[in-house]
N, C-alpha and C positions, 0 to 999 in steps of 0.2 A: 444419751446424746440429746437431751432435751433442749440444750442451747441452740441446736440447729432446727429440729423438727418443730418446736413450739414457735420459733420465729417465722417460719414459712406460713404457719397457720395464722399467726398474729397479723401479718400483712393483710390478709383477706378480712380478718375480723375488724381491724381498724378502719378499713375502707367502707365498712357497712355499719352494723350496729353491734355494740359490745355487750350491752346488758339490757334486760327487759323485765317487766313485771306485769301481772294481770290485774285488771279491775273489771267492773261490771260491763264495760264497753268492749272488753277483749284485751288485746295486748297493747301496752303502752311502752314505747321505746324510750330508754333513758340514755342520753349521750354521756360520754366520759366527762369527768370533771375537767375544768380548765387547766391548761398547762401551767400557768403562773401560780395557781393555788397548790398544785401538787409539787411544783418546784420548791416552794418555800418549805413545805412539810418534809420533803425528802432531804433537803439540805440540813434542816434542823436535826433530823434523825441521824444523818451521817456524822455531823459535827459532834453530837453527843456521844456517838459510838467511838469516834477517834480520840476523844478526850478521856474516855473511861476504859479503853482497852489497849493492850500492848501485844507485841509478838515476841517470840523467843530469840531476840536479837543477840543475846549473850552467847547462846549456843552456836549461832552462825559466826560470831566474832572469834570464838575460841572453841572450835569443834573438837569434841572428845572422841576417843575410839568408840565406834559403834553408833555414832550420831547418824540418824537417818535423813538429815537435811530436809525435814518437813517443817513447814511453817505451822506454828501453834499459836492461836490467838486466845487470849484470856483476859479476864476483867482485872483492873487495877484495884485490889482490895486485899485486906489481911496481910499475909506474908508477901504479897506482890505490891504493897502500897508504894514502894519506892521505885517501881519500874517506870521507864520512859514511855509515855503514851505514843500511840501511833502518830498523832498529830505533831508531836515534837521530835519524832524520829528523824535522823539525818537522811534516811532512805525513803522518806515520805514525799510524794509529789502529786501532780495532777496534770491532765491534759484537758483542753476545752473542746467541746463539740457543739455546734449549733443545732438546735432541735426545733422543728416546725410543727405546729399543732395540727397541720393537715395530715400528718401521719396517723393521727388518732381519732379523727372525726369529732373533735370538740366543737362546741358552738362558737367560742371566741377564737379568732384567728390571732396567733402569736408566734413569735420566733424568739427563743431564749437560749443563751449559751449555757450548757450544762457541763459540769466537771466530772471527769473520770479520775478517781484518786487511785494511787498505787503505792505499794511497798516493794522495794527491790531488796530482797534478802541476800541474793547472790546474782550479780550481773553475769550473764553468759559471756563466752569468748567469741561467739560466732556473729552472724548477721542479725539485725533486727528485722522483723517482718513488716510489711506494709499491711494496711487494712484489707488488701485484695489478694494476699498470698495464701498458700497452703501451709499449715503448721502441724507439726507432730508434737502433741502436747498431752500431758497428764493433768487432770484438773479435778477440783471439788467445788461444787456450787452450793451456797447456803444462804439463808436469811440472816439478818443481823442478830437474831437470837441464837444462832448456831445451828438451826435445823437444816440438815443436808437434804437437798432435793435432787441432786444428780452428782455423779462422780465417775471416774474411770480408774480402774486399778492399774492399768498399763497405758502407755501413750497411744493416742489415736490420731489419725490425720483429719484435720478440719480445713475445709475451704472456707476462709473467713468471710467471703461474700454471702454465705448462707447463715451466718451467726447473728445473734443480737448485736446491735451497734456497740454497746458497752464492752462486749467481749472482743470484737474484732478491732476496735480502736484502742482498748486498754492494753492488749497484749503487745502492742507495738513498743511499749516502754521496756520490754525485756529483750535480751539477746539469746540466740540459740547456743547449743553446745559446740564442741569441737568436731573433729572428723569421726565418722563411723569406724569402729574397730571390730573386726571379725575375731571372735574368740576361739574359733576352731571346733566348736561344738554345735554350730548352727545358730548361735546367739550373737548379738551385736551389742557393743557397749558404746555409749557416747558420754564423754566426760565434760565437766565444767559447763553444764547447761544452765540457763537462767532459771531462777526460783523467785517467785513473787506472789503478790496478791493484788487484785483489783477490786475496787468498790464503786458501784455505779448506782445512780438514781433510777427510779422506775421508768422514766421516759427513755432511758437507754437500754431498758430490759423489756418487761412485758406490760408495763403501765396498768391499764384497767382490765387486762385479760385474766380474770380470776378463775379459780376452780381447776387449774391445770397443774397437776403434779405437785401439789402442796405449796404452790406459790400464790399467796393472797394478792388481791388487787393492790396496785400502788406500792409495791414492795421494793425497796433498795436491795441490791444483791451483793454478795461477796464471792469472788472466785479465787481459789488458791491454784497456782499454775506452776508446772515445770515445763519450760519451753525447750524441747529437745532438739528440734530441727526445723528449718524453714525451706520452702521451695517456692520460687517465683512462678506465677501462673499467667499464661496468656490464654484466656478462656476460648477465644474464637480463632486462635492460631493465625492472627493477621500480622504477626511480627511485632506488635506493640504490647508490652506487658500490661496487664489489666489495670494496675494502679495508675498508669499514665493516661488512661482513658477517662479519668475523673476530671473533666474539663473545667468544672466550676469549683473544684477543690473542696467540696463539702464532705468528702468521705463516703458519698453515696453514689454508686455507679448506675443505679437504676434511673436516675433523672438526667443522664447525659445521652441524648439521642439526636444526633445531627440531622438525620433524615426522617424525623417523626412526621413531617407533613406528607411525605410520600407514603410512609407506612400506614398513615391513617386511612388511605384509600385501599390498602390491601389487608388491614387488620393484622399486621405482623408484630409491630411494637417491639423491636429489638434494640435495646440500649447498645451503645457503641462497643462495650466490652464483650458482647456476644454477637456482634454483627461484623461479618467479614468484609462488608462494603459499607463503611460508615456514612458516606455521603449519598449513597443510593444512586450513583452515576453509572452503574453497570461495570465499573472497573474495580477489582478487588483492592482493598486497602494495602495489602502486601505489595502490590504492584505500583503503588503511588508513594511509597517511602523507600529509603535507602538504608539497608542494614549493613554496616561495615564489618570487616573481619573481626574487629575487637568487640563486637556486640553493640556498639553505640549506634544510634538511629538518627538519620537526617530526614527532615520533612520539607521537601521541595515545595516552592510556591511559584508555579509557572507564570501566573499573571500578575504577581507582585502586589496582590491586594491585601496581604497580611493574613490570609487564610490559607493554611497548607492544603496542598492538592487533595489529600485523603479526606479532608473535611469540606471541600469546595466542589459542589456538583457541576460548577461551570467550567471546570478544567478536567481534561481526560488525558 
């Protein structure tokens, strides 16, 4: 489960110093390379990969008895010279995510839109997750050369807020499977789940954090995914699903903190999605919203200033 544990470590590393070397004067700290430089390099690597590789689309289009419904990616060469490349596949697409250099401690301040590419081998029949949901997923993570650094032989639950951005954002392109079916022997079957692969630049993975679990610095990554099930999460149980607490819409819940000024004085620092009183006015968020019987949510604005009560510390 390195896509989770490594990311938690990465946050701390990127906010300090990522790499260092020694000389006669002691330790010299070396900041990560600039985001714009790595962006160009990663994009070139990914495009070359897409042009020279294909996946077993023919098996998915006409599945034969015994087909295991696993994505296999191979090089376009020899007997496979006539295959359709990933780049030209009808199931190939991408999502864009804005990346800020402040996440990595680079010298140059930059903000660059990065693409998460994907292949949908089989779209599921259920719901698509948001970047803040919990997903029941089987996965395999590898480098562009095919070296596997992590995998799960059976589906596992992932809280996507704890995963690397490329994973939590990329998996939203898939849909989950159908209903859980009890088999009578203690096992459960889910049919028609989503099957795909996502391809991400290093800025949406581990960037310069080298030496961890066989992932070199500045490595674009590939994840093959089976998205079995999705569960919406309300981390602080305030009645607002966590994905709705992304106020600036950047897919990062950690930088949405309405009462940060108040929290600075108490050293709490709770982003809204894990804060049961988002505006710090002493009244719980759950008591400042209206949850209807059908699950829809209303956000009253008592003083009509355009700021809903649960985010406005001037209203109680």
